[in-house]
Structure formats: C-alpha cells, structure tokens
C-alpha positions as CSV (number, residue, x, y, z in Angstrom):
1,M,84.3,55.9,105.1
2,R,81.3,58.0,106.0
3,V,81.4,60.4,109.0
4,L,78.6,62.8,110.0
5,G,79.9,66.0,111.7
6,I,77.9,68.1,114.2
7,E,78.8,71.5,115.3
8,S,76.8,73.4,118.0
9,S,79.3,75.0,120.3
10,S,78.3,78.6,119.5
11,L,75.5,80.6,117.6
12,V,76.3,78.4,114.4
13,A,74.4,75.3,113.9
14,S,76.0,73.2,111.4
15,V,75.7,69.4,110.2
16,A,77.9,68.0,107.3
17,L,78.8,64.5,105.7
18,V,82.4,63.7,104.7
19,T,82.5,60.5,102.5
20,D,86.0,59.2,101.5
21,D,87.6,62.6,101.9
22,I,84.8,64.2,99.9
23,L,82.5,66.8,101.5
24,T,79.3,65.4,100.3
25,G,76.9,67.8,102.1
26,E,76.9,70.6,104.6
27,Y,74.0,72.7,106.2
28,T,75.1,75.6,108.2
29,V,73.0,78.3,109.9
30,N,74.3,81.3,111.9
31,F,71.1,82.8,113.2
32,K,69.4,83.3,116.8
33,K,67.6,80.0,117.1
34,T,68.3,77.4,119.7
35,H,70.1,74.4,118.3
36,S,67.2,72.1,119.7
37,Q,65.2,73.8,117.0
38,T,67.6,73.5,114.1
39,L,70.0,70.7,114.3
40,L,67.6,67.6,113.8
41,P,65.6,69.3,111.1
42,M,68.9,70.3,109.3
43,L,70.2,66.7,109.5
44,D,66.8,65.4,108.4
45,E,66.9,67.8,105.4
46,M,70.4,66.9,104.4
47,A,69.9,63.3,104.7
48,K,66.7,63.6,102.3
49,L,68.7,65.5,99.8
50,L,71.6,63.1,99.9
51,E,69.3,59.9,100.1
52,L,71.5,59.1,103.1
53,D,70.9,55.8,105.0
54,L,72.1,56.8,108.6
55,N,73.0,53.2,109.1
56,T,76.0,53.5,106.5
57,L,77.6,55.9,108.7
58,D,80.9,54.8,110.3
59,A,80.9,57.3,113.1
60,V,79.4,60.7,114.3
61,A,82.1,63.5,114.9
62,V,80.9,66.2,117.2
63,A,82.5,69.5,118.4
64,G,83.3,68.7,121.9
65,G,84.0,72.0,123.5
66,P,84.8,74.5,124.4
67,G,81.8,76.9,123.7
68,S,78.3,77.6,125.0
69,F,77.2,75.1,127.7
70,T,73.8,74.9,126.2
71,G,74.9,74.3,122.8
72,L,77.6,71.7,123.7
73,R,74.9,69.8,125.7
74,I,72.4,69.9,122.7
75,G,75.1,68.7,120.2
76,A,76.3,66.1,122.6
77,A,72.8,64.8,123.3
78,T,72.1,64.7,119.6
79,A,75.1,62.9,118.7
80,K,74.8,60.4,121.6
81,G,71.2,59.8,120.5
82,L,72.4,58.9,116.9
83,G,75.4,56.8,118.2
84,L,73.5,54.7,120.5
85,A,70.4,54.3,118.0
86,L,72.8,53.4,115.0
87,K,75.4,51.5,117.3
88,K,78.0,53.8,115.9
89,P,81.2,55.4,117.8
90,L,81.4,59.2,118.4
91,I,84.5,61.3,117.7
92,H,85.2,64.0,120.1
93,V,86.7,66.9,118.1
94,P,88.1,70.0,120.0
95,T,86.1,73.1,119.1
96,V,89.0,75.4,118.7
97,D,91.1,72.9,116.7
98,A,88.2,72.4,114.2
99,L,87.8,76.0,113.9
100,A,91.5,76.5,113.0
101,Y,91.1,73.6,110.6
102,N,89.2,75.8,108.4
103,M,92.4,77.6,107.4
104,W,94.2,74.4,106.2
105,G,97.2,75.3,103.9
106,A,97.4,79.0,105.1
107,S,100.8,80.4,106.1
108,G,101.7,82.0,109.3
109,L,100.2,81.6,112.7
110,I,96.5,80.6,112.9
111,C,94.8,82.0,116.0
112,P,91.0,81.3,116.4
113,I,89.3,83.4,119.0
114,M,86.0,82.4,120.5
115,D,84.3,85.3,122.5
116,A,83.9,84.1,126.2
117,R,83.0,87.6,127.4
118,R,84.6,90.0,129.9
119,C,87.9,90.2,127.8
120,Q,88.2,86.4,127.7
121,V,88.5,84.1,124.7
122,Y,88.9,80.4,124.1
123,T,92.0,80.2,121.8
124,G,94.8,78.1,120.6
125,L,97.7,78.7,118.1
126,Y,98.3,76.5,115.1
127,H,100.5,75.9,112.0
128,L,98.6,74.5,109.1
129,E,100.7,75.1,106.0
130,N,102.2,71.6,106.0
131,G,99.8,69.5,108.0
132,M,98.3,70.4,111.4
133,E,100.7,71.5,114.2
134,I,99.2,72.5,117.6
135,L,101.6,75.1,119.1
136,M,99.2,75.9,121.9
137,E,96.3,73.8,123.0
138,Q,93.0,75.3,123.2
139,Q,92.3,77.0,126.4
140,P,90.6,80.0,128.0
141,M,92.8,83.1,128.0
142,D,92.7,86.9,128.6
143,M,92.7,88.8,125.4
144,G,95.5,91.2,126.6
145,E,97.7,88.1,127.5
146,L,97.0,86.7,124.0
147,A,98.0,89.8,122.4
148,E,101.3,89.7,124.4
149,E,101.9,86.0,123.5
150,L,101.6,86.6,119.9
151,N,103.8,89.6,120.0
152,H,106.4,87.5,121.6
153,R,106.2,84.7,119.0
154,G,106.8,87.3,116.2
155,E,104.9,85.6,113.4
156,K,102.2,87.1,111.2
157,V,98.8,86.0,112.4
158,I,95.4,85.1,110.9
159,F,92.5,85.7,113.3
160,L,89.1,84.0,112.9
161,G,86.1,83.2,115.0
162,D,83.3,85.1,116.6
163,G,85.8,86.9,118.9
164,V,87.1,88.8,115.9
165,P,84.3,91.4,115.6
166,V,84.3,91.8,119.5
167,Y,88.0,92.5,119.8
168,R,89.1,93.8,116.3
169,D,89.8,97.2,117.7
170,M,91.9,95.7,120.6
171,I,93.8,93.4,118.2
172,R,94.6,96.5,116.0
173,E,95.8,98.5,119.1
174,K,97.7,95.8,121.0
175,V,99.1,93.2,118.4
176,S,102.3,94.6,116.9
177,V,102.9,91.6,114.4
178,P,101.3,91.7,111.0
179,C,97.9,90.3,111.2
180,S,94.9,89.8,109.1
181,F,91.3,88.3,109.4
182,A,89.9,85.3,107.6
183,P,87.1,85.8,105.2
184,A,83.3,85.1,105.8
185,H,83.5,81.6,104.5
186,M,86.1,80.5,106.9
187,N,85.7,82.6,109.9
188,R,83.0,80.5,111.8
189,Q,82.7,76.9,113.1
190,R,81.8,74.4,110.4
191,A,80.6,70.9,110.7
192,A,82.6,70.1,107.6
193,S,85.9,70.6,109.5
194,V,84.4,68.7,112.4
195,A,83.7,65.8,110.1
196,A,87.0,66.0,108.2
197,L,89.0,66.0,111.5
198,G,87.0,63.0,112.8
199,S,87.6,61.2,109.5
200,L,91.4,61.7,110.0
201,A,91.0,60.5,113.7
202,L,88.9,57.5,112.7
203,D,91.6,56.5,110.0
204,Q,94.4,57.2,112.4
205,E,92.9,55.1,115.1
206,K,92.9,52.1,113.0
207,K,96.6,52.5,112.1
208,Q,98.1,53.9,115.3
209,G,95.7,55.6,117.6
210,G,94.2,59.0,117.2
211,Y,94.8,62.3,115.6
212,H,96.3,65.2,117.8
213,G,93.5,65.9,120.5
214,V,90.7,64.2,118.4
215,F,89.7,60.7,119.7
216,V,87.1,58.0,119.2
217,V,84.9,57.0,122.1
218,P,81.8,54.7,122.4
219,A,78.5,56.9,122.4
220,D,77.9,56.2,126.0
221,D,81.3,57.6,127.1
222,F,81.3,61.0,125.2
223,T,81.3,64.2,127.5
224,P,81.8,67.7,126.3
225,D,85.1,69.4,127.4
226,Y,83.8,72.8,128.8
227,L,87.3,74.0,130.0
228,R,85.6,75.9,132.8
229,K,82.7,75.8,135.5
230,S,79.3,76.6,134.5
231,Q,77.7,79.8,135.5
232,A,75.7,77.9,138.1
233,E,78.7,76.4,139.7
234,R,80.7,79.7,139.9
235,Q,77.7,81.3,141.5
236,R,77.5,78.4,144.0
237,D,81.3,78.6,144.7
238,A,80.8,82.5,145.1
239,E,78.1,82.0,147.7
240,R,80.4,79.7,149.6
241,S,83.4,81.9,149.3
242,P,84.1,84.6,152.1
243,E,84.9,87.2,149.5
244,G,82.0,86.2,147.1
245,E,84.2,86.4,144.0
246,T,83.4,84.3,141.0
247,G,86.9,84.3,139.7
248,K,88.1,85.8,136.3
249,L,86.3,83.4,133.8
250,P,83.1,84.6,132.1
251,G,79.5,83.5,132.4
252,D,77.7,81.0,130.2
253,Y,75.8,82.1,127.0
C-alpha cells in the first residue's frame, strides 16, 4: 500500500510517502514561503529521488484542518488535483491528530497546541502509549481554559506544536502538573504522520470503516475543516452586528 501525505496547515510545508508501513521518503520545510511555491516542487523532487510513479499510489492523505486558511486551501487544492488526475481517493486527516501522532509510544498526556492568536490555540488531548486514544477531540480553546483542564486531569503532559514558543511562559506559570516539551524532530507538523494515519484509515476502511476521525473520501468531496469562520466572514458578521464585535476567535494567518 502506498499513501502520499501532504501537510500545509501551518508554516510547515511537508510531503511524504509511506509504503507498506515504511516511511519511504519525506521532504519538510519550515520557512516563510507560501505553500504554492513549495509543495509541488517538493513533491516533484521527492518523486524523482524515489523514482515514484504517482499512478502506483493507493491514496493521497492530506491534513484537513484546522490551521491556516490559506495553507489548508493550497493543500486541499494540491491533493484534489492529484486525486482527480490519478483517480485516487483522498484521506482527510485531522491536523491536530496527526501532530499528536508524532508522539506515538510516549507515556502521559499528549497535548498539541497550534497558535491561533489572541491567547487561543487549536488543541486536543491524547494517550499514545498503547495505540491512539483521543481524550478530547481537536478544537479551538482559550489557553487559560486549557491550563485549567490539564490541571484538573492531573496527568503529566507533553506539549508540542507552534504554540509552545508562544505560550511557554504561560504554561510554566499556570500548568501545575508535571510537563515537558517535545524535541525539535517531533514538535511540528509532518507529512509522515499524515501519511501513516492515512494508511491506517485506508486499511481499516477495508475491514471495518475508518480510523478515529480519519476518513477516506472521493477527491471531489474533500473539504478542509476550519473549525471556525474565516477572517472575512467574521468581519462581515461584525459589520452586521449592532455591537460590532467579532467574537473571541482569532483572525486568519
């Protein structure tokens, strides 16, 4: 089984190929370039190095949100273009689930945090020591409320994601349970995790239908899951609202 993974939900641009449970190749860049500049050249370079015939793919797995609206749209467009051209299905992989999956086998509570600005994060809570157990599904959340939730649960926590450098001081101040931070090779989004979860979902669908929140769809039917309104939508709602408030959720990036 061959699954191509695409990750573009944040500043990270990443493509990877998982072949029969083996990571065959991965190309990841965490740099300030638009994903429209990076994804296709990265995919082309990886395909050349691996002598990969894209027609041999079984599916294309893509980080389906939440994250940057622009990044998610570019990733979705890239994946849909491949899926339609190759007549292959797409696999919708929740972004926060895939980020947590980097920590497979780690003990304690796994807490990815993606910075969503204005003291908001995209987060979820997971156990990964013996398989993947989703304790709290991915959602937008106030960082202070997340700290309270973690203190209430009383477990040691491993944090990862681009929210860590933003909220590290706040975590140290407000989180009273033992906590640590994932190392550099595990603390950002990776297409390898997207492809690996996609492979599990594809295998499970053949047997019993899906794997947690990961699901297989025809390329035509794939849509990102933003978990919130876009900046333009919130501005429009604010203009219509007598109070002119946009609500608590942050703007796009």
